[in-house]
N, C-alpha and C positions, 0 to 999 in steps of 0.2 A: 531318599525321598524328600528331604528338606530342600535339596538343590532344585528339584522339580518344581516345588511350590514357589521357591524364590524366582525361578525363571518365569513362571506364570504370572506372578505378582508384578514382576518387572515389565512384562509385556503389556499387562493391563494398565499399568501406570504410564507407559510410553505412548499408548494409542491416543489419549486426549492431547498430549503434548505435540504429537505429529500433526493432528488436525488443527491445533492452535497455531502452529507455525504456518500452515497453509492459509489460515484465516488472516494472519498478520501480513503474509506475503501479498494476499489479494488486496488488503487495505492499502499497503504501500504502493502497489501498482496503480490503484485507482487514484491515490494521492498524487503520484507523479503526473498522471495525465491531467488531473484537475489543475495542478500547478502550472503545467505547460499551457493549458488553455487560458488560465488567468494572465500569465505573462504575455501571451499573444494578444489577448484582449486589451491589456494596458498599453502595449506598444501601438496597437491600432488606434486606441483613443488618443494617445499623444500625437500620432501622425495626423489624425483628423483635426485635433485642436490647432496644431501648427498650420495646417492647410487653411483652416477658417481664419486664423490670425493674419495670414498673408493676403487674403482677398478682401 
C-alpha cells in the first residue's frame, strides 16, 4: 500500500514540473525569435547608415 501512495505522490509532484518545462521551452522559443528579429533589425540599420553615409 505504501508503494501505491509513493507512486501517486511522485505523479502529483511530476505534473507541475512537466508543465514548467513546457513553459520554459515556450519562453526560449520566443526568445530565439526575438533575438533573430533584433539581429536582423540591427543589420538593416547598419546597411541603411552605410547607404546614407555614401550618398
